[in-house]
mmCIF file of the C-alpha atoms, coordinates in Angstrom:
data_MODEL
# 
_entry.id   MODEL 
# 
loop_
_atom_site.group_PDB 
_atom_site.id 
_atom_site.type_symbol 
_atom_site.label_atom_id 
_atom_site.label_alt_id 
_atom_site.label_comp_id 
_atom_site.label_asym_id 
_atom_site.label_entity_id 
_atom_site.label_seq_id 
_atom_site.pdbx_PDB_ins_code 
_atom_site.Cartn_x 
_atom_site.Cartn_y 
_atom_site.Cartn_z 
_atom_site.occupancy 
_atom_site.B_iso_or_equiv 
_atom_site.pdbx_formal_charge 
_atom_site.auth_seq_id 
_atom_site.auth_comp_id 
_atom_site.auth_asym_id 
_atom_site.auth_atom_id 
_atom_site.pdbx_PDB_model_num 
ATOM 1   C CA . UNK A 1 1   ? 104.128 196.913 150.045 1.00 0.00 ? 1   UNK A CA 1 
ATOM 2   C CA . UNK A 1 2   ? 102.642 196.196 146.872 1.00 0.00 ? 2   UNK A CA 1 
ATOM 3   C CA . UNK A 1 3   ? 105.759 193.621 145.933 1.00 0.00 ? 3   UNK A CA 1 
ATOM 4   C CA . UNK A 1 4   ? 104.876 191.793 149.490 1.00 0.00 ? 4   UNK A CA 1 
ATOM 5   C CA . UNK A 1 5   ? 101.271 191.709 148.648 1.00 0.00 ? 5   UNK A CA 1 
ATOM 6   C CA . UNK A 1 6   ? 102.002 190.150 145.287 1.00 0.00 ? 6   UNK A CA 1 
ATOM 7   C CA . UNK A 1 7   ? 104.074 187.893 147.072 1.00 0.00 ? 7   UNK A CA 1 
ATOM 8   C CA . UNK A 1 8   ? 101.648 186.584 149.150 1.00 0.00 ? 8   UNK A CA 1 
ATOM 9   C CA . UNK A 1 9   ? 98.830  186.268 146.605 1.00 0.00 ? 9   UNK A CA 1 
ATOM 10  C CA . UNK A 1 10  ? 101.305 184.149 144.608 1.00 0.00 ? 10  UNK A CA 1 
ATOM 11  C CA . UNK A 1 11  ? 101.768 181.957 147.577 1.00 0.00 ? 11  UNK A CA 1 
ATOM 12  C CA . UNK A 1 12  ? 98.033  182.073 148.334 1.00 0.00 ? 12  UNK A CA 1 
ATOM 13  C CA . UNK A 1 13  ? 97.493  180.655 144.643 1.00 0.00 ? 13  UNK A CA 1 
ATOM 14  C CA . UNK A 1 14  ? 100.290 177.825 144.895 1.00 0.00 ? 14  UNK A CA 1 
ATOM 15  C CA . UNK A 1 15  ? 99.094  176.707 148.576 1.00 0.00 ? 15  UNK A CA 1 
ATOM 16  C CA . UNK A 1 16  ? 95.545  176.225 146.997 1.00 0.00 ? 16  UNK A CA 1 
ATOM 17  C CA . UNK A 1 17  ? 96.389  174.705 144.022 1.00 0.00 ? 17  UNK A CA 1 
ATOM 18  C CA . UNK A 1 18  ? 98.662  172.223 146.102 1.00 0.00 ? 18  UNK A CA 1 
ATOM 19  C CA . UNK A 1 19  ? 95.970  171.205 148.513 1.00 0.00 ? 19  UNK A CA 1 
ATOM 20  C CA . UNK A 1 20  ? 93.433  170.835 145.466 1.00 0.00 ? 20  UNK A CA 1 
ATOM 21  C CA . UNK A 1 21  ? 96.128  168.081 144.284 1.00 0.00 ? 21  UNK A CA 1 
ATOM 22  C CA . UNK A 1 22  ? 96.141  166.413 147.295 1.00 0.00 ? 22  UNK A CA 1 
ATOM 23  C CA . UNK A 1 23  ? 92.822  164.070 146.732 1.00 0.00 ? 23  UNK A CA 1 
ATOM 24  C CA . UNK A 1 24  ? 94.975  162.879 143.264 1.00 0.00 ? 24  UNK A CA 1 
ATOM 25  C CA . UNK A 1 25  ? 97.923  161.485 145.166 1.00 0.00 ? 25  UNK A CA 1 
ATOM 26  C CA . UNK A 1 26  ? 99.357  158.661 143.609 1.00 0.00 ? 26  UNK A CA 1 
ATOM 27  C CA . UNK A 1 27  ? 97.496  158.732 140.351 1.00 0.00 ? 27  UNK A CA 1 
ATOM 28  C CA . UNK A 1 28  ? 97.442  160.721 137.121 1.00 0.00 ? 28  UNK A CA 1 
ATOM 29  C CA . UNK A 1 29  ? 95.005  161.289 134.203 1.00 0.00 ? 29  UNK A CA 1 
ATOM 30  C CA . UNK A 1 30  ? 96.061  158.226 132.732 1.00 0.00 ? 30  UNK A CA 1 
ATOM 31  C CA . UNK A 1 31  ? 96.807  155.508 135.988 1.00 0.00 ? 31  UNK A CA 1 
ATOM 32  C CA . UNK A 1 32  ? 94.801  154.780 139.623 1.00 0.00 ? 32  UNK A CA 1 
ATOM 33  C CA . UNK A 1 33  ? 96.251  153.439 142.583 1.00 0.00 ? 33  UNK A CA 1 
ATOM 34  C CA . UNK A 1 34  ? 95.691  150.704 145.102 1.00 0.00 ? 34  UNK A CA 1 
ATOM 35  C CA . UNK A 1 35  ? 95.913  151.762 149.109 1.00 0.00 ? 35  UNK A CA 1 
ATOM 36  C CA . UNK A 1 36  ? 95.164  150.080 152.127 1.00 0.00 ? 36  UNK A CA 1 
ATOM 37  C CA . UNK A 1 37  ? 95.654  149.073 155.850 1.00 0.00 ? 37  UNK A CA 1 
ATOM 38  C CA . UNK A 1 38  ? 96.508  145.765 157.163 1.00 0.00 ? 38  UNK A CA 1 
ATOM 39  C CA . UNK A 1 39  ? 95.594  144.168 160.472 1.00 0.00 ? 39  UNK A CA 1 
ATOM 40  C CA . UNK A 1 40  ? 95.138  141.397 162.630 1.00 0.00 ? 40  UNK A CA 1 
ATOM 41  C CA . UNK A 1 41  ? 92.190  139.258 163.946 1.00 0.00 ? 41  UNK A CA 1 
ATOM 42  C CA . UNK A 1 42  ? 91.899  141.652 166.825 1.00 0.00 ? 42  UNK A CA 1 
ATOM 43  C CA . UNK A 1 43  ? 91.861  144.771 164.574 1.00 0.00 ? 43  UNK A CA 1 
ATOM 44  C CA . UNK A 1 44  ? 95.741  145.845 165.482 1.00 0.00 ? 44  UNK A CA 1 
ATOM 45  C CA . UNK A 1 45  ? 97.782  147.245 162.627 1.00 0.00 ? 45  UNK A CA 1 
ATOM 46  C CA . UNK A 1 46  ? 100.406 144.892 161.142 1.00 0.00 ? 46  UNK A CA 1 
ATOM 47  C CA . UNK A 1 47  ? 103.801 146.944 160.886 1.00 0.00 ? 47  UNK A CA 1 
ATOM 48  C CA . UNK A 1 48  ? 106.175 145.666 158.060 1.00 0.00 ? 48  UNK A CA 1 
ATOM 49  C CA . UNK A 1 49  ? 103.475 143.735 156.102 1.00 0.00 ? 49  UNK A CA 1 
ATOM 50  C CA . UNK A 1 50  ? 104.906 142.748 152.062 1.00 0.00 ? 50  UNK A CA 1 
ATOM 51  C CA . UNK A 1 51  ? 102.730 143.694 149.887 1.00 0.00 ? 51  UNK A CA 1 
ATOM 52  C CA . UNK A 1 52  ? 102.840 142.856 146.416 1.00 0.00 ? 52  UNK A CA 1 
ATOM 53  C CA . UNK A 1 53  ? 100.820 143.541 143.706 1.00 0.00 ? 53  UNK A CA 1 
ATOM 54  C CA . UNK A 1 54  ? 101.568 142.136 140.215 1.00 0.00 ? 54  UNK A CA 1 
ATOM 55  C CA . UNK A 1 55  ? 99.590  143.219 136.815 1.00 0.00 ? 55  UNK A CA 1 
ATOM 56  C CA . UNK A 1 56  ? 97.286  140.513 135.624 1.00 0.00 ? 56  UNK A CA 1 
ATOM 57  C CA . UNK A 1 57  ? 97.706  141.746 132.124 1.00 0.00 ? 57  UNK A CA 1 
ATOM 58  C CA . UNK A 1 58  ? 101.998 143.052 132.057 1.00 0.00 ? 58  UNK A CA 1 
ATOM 59  C CA . UNK A 1 59  ? 102.629 140.192 135.126 1.00 0.00 ? 59  UNK A CA 1 
ATOM 60  C CA . UNK A 1 60  ? 104.584 143.114 136.045 1.00 0.00 ? 60  UNK A CA 1 
ATOM 61  C CA . UNK A 1 61  ? 105.233 143.375 140.369 1.00 0.00 ? 61  UNK A CA 1 
ATOM 62  C CA . UNK A 1 62  ? 105.294 146.124 142.437 1.00 0.00 ? 62  UNK A CA 1 
ATOM 63  C CA . UNK A 1 63  ? 106.875 145.282 146.154 1.00 0.00 ? 63  UNK A CA 1 
ATOM 64  C CA . UNK A 1 64  ? 106.083 147.623 149.039 1.00 0.00 ? 64  UNK A CA 1 
ATOM 65  C CA . UNK A 1 65  ? 105.477 147.322 152.944 1.00 0.00 ? 65  UNK A CA 1 
ATOM 66  C CA . UNK A 1 66  ? 102.531 148.736 155.130 1.00 0.00 ? 66  UNK A CA 1 
ATOM 67  C CA . UNK A 1 67  ? 104.004 151.351 157.423 1.00 0.00 ? 67  UNK A CA 1 
ATOM 68  C CA . UNK A 1 68  ? 104.022 151.564 161.486 1.00 0.00 ? 68  UNK A CA 1 
ATOM 69  C CA . UNK A 1 69  ? 100.192 151.995 160.968 1.00 0.00 ? 69  UNK A CA 1 
ATOM 70  C CA . UNK A 1 70  ? 99.523  149.263 158.695 1.00 0.00 ? 70  UNK A CA 1 
ATOM 71  C CA . UNK A 1 71  ? 99.164  151.178 155.963 1.00 0.00 ? 71  UNK A CA 1 
ATOM 72  C CA . UNK A 1 72  ? 100.075 150.807 151.870 1.00 0.00 ? 72  UNK A CA 1 
ATOM 73  C CA . UNK A 1 73  ? 99.560  152.933 148.671 1.00 0.00 ? 73  UNK A CA 1 
ATOM 74  C CA . UNK A 1 74  ? 100.643 151.463 145.315 1.00 0.00 ? 74  UNK A CA 1 
ATOM 75  C CA . UNK A 1 75  ? 100.727 154.881 143.057 1.00 0.00 ? 75  UNK A CA 1 
ATOM 76  C CA . UNK A 1 76  ? 100.667 154.829 139.762 1.00 0.00 ? 76  UNK A CA 1 
ATOM 77  C CA . UNK A 1 77  ? 98.983  151.743 138.194 1.00 0.00 ? 77  UNK A CA 1 
ATOM 78  C CA . UNK A 1 78  ? 97.993  151.446 134.592 1.00 0.00 ? 78  UNK A CA 1 
ATOM 79  C CA . UNK A 1 79  ? 93.949  150.734 134.333 1.00 0.00 ? 79  UNK A CA 1 
ATOM 80  C CA . UNK A 1 80  ? 93.346  146.813 135.002 1.00 0.00 ? 80  UNK A CA 1 
ATOM 81  C CA . UNK A 1 81  ? 93.120  144.050 137.343 1.00 0.00 ? 81  UNK A CA 1 
ATOM 82  C CA . UNK A 1 82  ? 96.033  142.917 139.955 1.00 0.00 ? 82  UNK A CA 1 
ATOM 83  C CA . UNK A 1 83  ? 96.605  140.609 141.988 1.00 0.00 ? 83  UNK A CA 1 
ATOM 84  C CA . UNK A 1 84  ? 97.726  141.703 145.660 1.00 0.00 ? 84  UNK A CA 1 
ATOM 85  C CA . UNK A 1 85  ? 99.299  139.247 147.797 1.00 0.00 ? 85  UNK A CA 1 
ATOM 86  C CA . UNK A 1 86  ? 100.248 140.071 151.729 1.00 0.00 ? 86  UNK A CA 1 
ATOM 87  C CA . UNK A 1 87  ? 102.522 138.355 153.716 1.00 0.00 ? 87  UNK A CA 1 
ATOM 88  C CA . UNK A 1 88  ? 103.765 139.137 157.349 1.00 0.00 ? 88  UNK A CA 1 
ATOM 89  C CA . UNK A 1 89  ? 105.886 136.769 160.000 1.00 0.00 ? 89  UNK A CA 1 
ATOM 90  C CA . UNK A 1 90  ? 103.077 134.826 162.272 1.00 0.00 ? 90  UNK A CA 1 
ATOM 91  C CA . UNK A 1 91  ? 100.026 135.431 159.853 1.00 0.00 ? 91  UNK A CA 1 
ATOM 92  C CA . UNK A 1 92  ? 98.821  133.197 157.084 1.00 0.00 ? 92  UNK A CA 1 
ATOM 93  C CA . UNK A 1 93  ? 99.728  134.543 153.617 1.00 0.00 ? 93  UNK A CA 1 
ATOM 94  C CA . UNK A 1 94  ? 96.646  136.225 152.369 1.00 0.00 ? 94  UNK A CA 1 
ATOM 95  C CA . UNK A 1 95  ? 95.748  136.334 148.135 1.00 0.00 ? 95  UNK A CA 1 
ATOM 96  C CA . UNK A 1 96  ? 93.082  138.724 146.567 1.00 0.00 ? 96  UNK A CA 1 
ATOM 97  C CA . UNK A 1 97  ? 92.444  138.153 142.848 1.00 0.00 ? 97  UNK A CA 1 
ATOM 98  C CA . UNK A 1 98  ? 91.443  141.010 140.222 1.00 0.00 ? 98  UNK A CA 1 
ATOM 99  C CA . UNK A 1 99  ? 91.790  144.404 142.540 1.00 0.00 ? 99  UNK A CA 1 
ATOM 100 C CA . UNK A 1 100 ? 90.143  146.397 139.689 1.00 0.00 ? 100 UNK A CA 1 
ATOM 101 C CA . UNK A 1 101 ? 92.115  149.502 139.405 1.00 0.00 ? 101 UNK A CA 1 
ATOM 102 C CA . UNK A 1 102 ? 90.290  152.632 137.265 1.00 0.00 ? 102 UNK A CA 1 
ATOM 103 C CA . UNK A 1 103 ? 91.708  156.007 135.771 1.00 0.00 ? 103 UNK A CA 1 
ATOM 104 C CA . UNK A 1 104 ? 92.209  158.392 138.318 1.00 0.00 ? 104 UNK A CA 1 
ATOM 105 C CA . UNK A 1 105 ? 90.342  156.287 141.392 1.00 0.00 ? 105 UNK A CA 1 
ATOM 106 C CA . UNK A 1 106 ? 92.008  155.091 144.396 1.00 0.00 ? 106 UNK A CA 1 
ATOM 107 C CA . UNK A 1 107 ? 91.101  151.434 145.592 1.00 0.00 ? 107 UNK A CA 1 
ATOM 108 C CA . UNK A 1 108 ? 91.075  151.116 148.924 1.00 0.00 ? 108 UNK A CA 1 
ATOM 109 C CA . UNK A 1 109 ? 91.300  147.988 150.373 1.00 0.00 ? 109 UNK A CA 1 
ATOM 110 C CA . UNK A 1 110 ? 90.876  146.834 154.316 1.00 0.00 ? 110 UNK A CA 1 
ATOM 111 C CA . UNK A 1 111 ? 92.904  143.416 154.892 1.00 0.00 ? 111 UNK A CA 1 
ATOM 112 C CA . UNK A 1 112 ? 92.733  141.417 157.905 1.00 0.00 ? 112 UNK A CA 1 
ATOM 113 C CA . UNK A 1 113 ? 95.078  138.317 158.425 1.00 0.00 ? 113 UNK A CA 1 
ATOM 114 C CA . UNK A 1 114 ? 94.644  135.612 159.865 1.00 0.00 ? 114 UNK A CA 1 
ATOM 115 C CA . UNK A 1 115 ? 97.454  133.760 162.494 1.00 0.00 ? 115 UNK A CA 1 
ATOM 116 C CA . UNK A 1 116 ? 98.931  130.825 161.112 1.00 0.00 ? 116 UNK A CA 1 
ATOM 117 C CA . UNK A 1 117 ? 99.044  127.870 163.134 1.00 0.00 ? 117 UNK A CA 1 
ATOM 118 C CA . UNK A 1 118 ? 102.097 125.592 164.025 1.00 0.00 ? 118 UNK A CA 1 
ATOM 119 C CA . UNK A 1 119 ? 103.648 124.078 161.285 1.00 0.00 ? 119 UNK A CA 1 
ATOM 120 C CA . UNK A 1 120 ? 106.316 122.091 163.343 1.00 0.00 ? 120 UNK A CA 1 
ATOM 121 C CA . UNK A 1 121 ? 106.941 118.749 162.090 1.00 0.00 ? 121 UNK A CA 1 
ATOM 122 C CA . UNK A 1 122 ? 108.306 115.895 164.597 1.00 0.00 ? 122 UNK A CA 1 
ATOM 123 C CA . UNK A 1 123 ? 109.838 112.680 163.529 1.00 0.00 ? 123 UNK A CA 1 
ATOM 124 C CA . UNK A 1 124 ? 109.549 109.789 165.908 1.00 0.00 ? 124 UNK A CA 1 
ATOM 125 C CA . UNK A 1 125 ? 111.990 107.038 165.345 1.00 0.00 ? 125 UNK A CA 1 
ATOM 126 C CA . UNK A 1 126 ? 111.287 103.726 166.369 1.00 0.00 ? 126 UNK A CA 1 
ATOM 127 C CA . UNK A 1 127 ? 114.804 102.519 167.104 1.00 0.00 ? 127 UNK A CA 1 
ATOM 128 C CA . UNK A 1 128 ? 114.974 99.623  169.597 1.00 0.00 ? 128 UNK A CA 1 
ATOM 129 C CA . UNK A 1 129 ? 116.624 101.298 173.153 1.00 0.00 ? 129 UNK A CA 1 
ATOM 130 C CA . UNK A 1 130 ? 120.542 100.738 173.816 1.00 0.00 ? 130 UNK A CA 1 
ATOM 131 C CA . UNK A 1 131 ? 119.339 100.162 177.314 1.00 0.00 ? 131 UNK A CA 1 
ATOM 132 C CA . UNK A 1 132 ? 116.834 97.514  178.473 1.00 0.00 ? 132 UNK A CA 1 
ATOM 133 C CA . UNK A 1 133 ? 114.410 98.995  180.999 1.00 0.00 ? 133 UNK A CA 1 
ATOM 134 C CA . UNK A 1 134 ? 111.998 96.513  181.179 1.00 0.00 ? 134 UNK A CA 1 
ATOM 135 C CA . UNK A 1 135 ? 113.446 94.332  183.359 1.00 0.00 ? 135 UNK A CA 1 
ATOM 136 C CA . UNK A 1 136 ? 117.002 92.889  184.743 1.00 0.00 ? 136 UNK A CA 1 
ATOM 137 C CA . UNK A 1 137 ? 117.332 89.868  182.923 1.00 0.00 ? 137 UNK A CA 1 
ATOM 138 C CA . UNK A 1 138 ? 120.238 89.243  180.189 1.00 0.00 ? 138 UNK A CA 1 
ATOM 139 C CA . UNK A 1 139 ? 120.112 86.639  178.024 1.00 0.00 ? 139 UNK A CA 1 
ATOM 140 C CA . UNK A 1 140 ? 122.809 83.827  177.413 1.00 0.00 ? 140 UNK A CA 1 
ATOM 141 C CA . UNK A 1 141 ? 124.076 84.935  174.112 1.00 0.00 ? 141 UNK A CA 1 
ATOM 142 C CA . UNK A 1 142 ? 125.618 88.246  175.976 1.00 0.00 ? 142 UNK A CA 1 
ATOM 143 C CA . UNK A 1 143 ? 127.027 86.896  178.861 1.00 0.00 ? 143 UNK A CA 1 
ATOM 144 C CA . UNK A 1 144 ? 128.982 84.253  177.105 1.00 0.00 ? 144 UNK A CA 1 
ATOM 145 C CA . UNK A 1 145 ? 129.980 86.997  174.843 1.00 0.00 ? 145 UNK A CA 1 
ATOM 146 C CA . UNK A 1 146 ? 131.461 88.998  177.642 1.00 0.00 ? 146 UNK A CA 1 
ATOM 147 C CA . UNK A 1 147 ? 133.184 85.762  179.144 1.00 0.00 ? 147 UNK A CA 1 
ATOM 148 C CA . UNK A 1 148 ? 134.846 85.123  175.810 1.00 0.00 ? 148 UNK A CA 1 
ATOM 149 C CA . UNK A 1 149 ? 135.696 88.611  175.632 1.00 0.00 ? 149 UNK A CA 1 
ATOM 150 C CA . UNK A 1 150 ? 137.453 88.537  179.285 1.00 0.00 ? 150 UNK A CA 1 
ATOM 151 C CA . UNK A 1 151 ? 139.237 85.310  178.743 1.00 0.00 ? 151 UNK A CA 1 
ATOM 152 C CA . UNK A 1 152 ? 140.703 86.539  175.565 1.00 0.00 ? 152 UNK A CA 1 
ATOM 153 C CA . UNK A 1 153 ? 141.900 89.533  177.554 1.00 0.00 ? 153 UNK A CA 1 
ATOM 154 C CA . UNK A 1 154 ? 143.641 87.804  180.504 1.00 0.00 ? 154 UNK A CA 1 
ATOM 155 C CA . UNK A 1 155 ? 145.538 85.665  178.101 1.00 0.00 ? 155 UNK A CA 1 
ATOM 156 C CA . UNK A 1 156 ? 146.543 88.495  175.956 1.00 0.00 ? 156 UNK A CA 1 
ATOM 157 C CA . UNK A 1 157 ? 148.118 90.336  179.406 1.00 0.00 ? 157 UNK A CA 1 
ATOM 158 C CA . UNK A 1 158 ? 151.784 90.267  179.834 1.00 0.00 ? 158 UNK A CA 1 
ATOM 159 C CA . UNK A 1 159 ? 153.359 89.002  182.718 1.00 0.00 ? 159 UNK A CA 1 
ATOM 160 C CA . UNK A 1 160 ? 155.301 90.356  185.111 1.00 0.00 ? 160 UNK A CA 1 
ATOM 161 C CA . UNK A 1 161 ? 157.820 88.740  187.286 1.00 0.00 ? 161 UNK A CA 1 
ATOM 162 C CA . UNK A 1 162 ? 158.767 90.154  190.788 1.00 0.00 ? 162 UNK A CA 1 
# 
């Protein structure tokens, strides 16, 4: 009975220590973290958005994507300023400059993306039409060309005798 009681105490102590460590998720005594959520203009979560965090000091980049609820977390960042870029299909890219990360702190961000406008390019050509549709007249030069071609083709036909 005594061994069960000791095992239970050990399990209880380990559980309490683990629960106390949960608020420290994504950080150590020398690092911090950036975490947040990404939503659209209506407040709906944006899943699978690309989040890029780049250190101002070292230019090192970390890439993560948002989960199904639009949340992301980038743990174990050295203290300093970071530029954060968020990209998602159908939305304008968003850049946040100088997001500050401090030791043992989690910088929490609430990001709202804007819908991108249509960026289609239409090219209009100014070539004359192949068929004249404004009126039914033909100029004399086109008639003369056709008649010349017709005579040439009749003259070059082989003659058949019956």
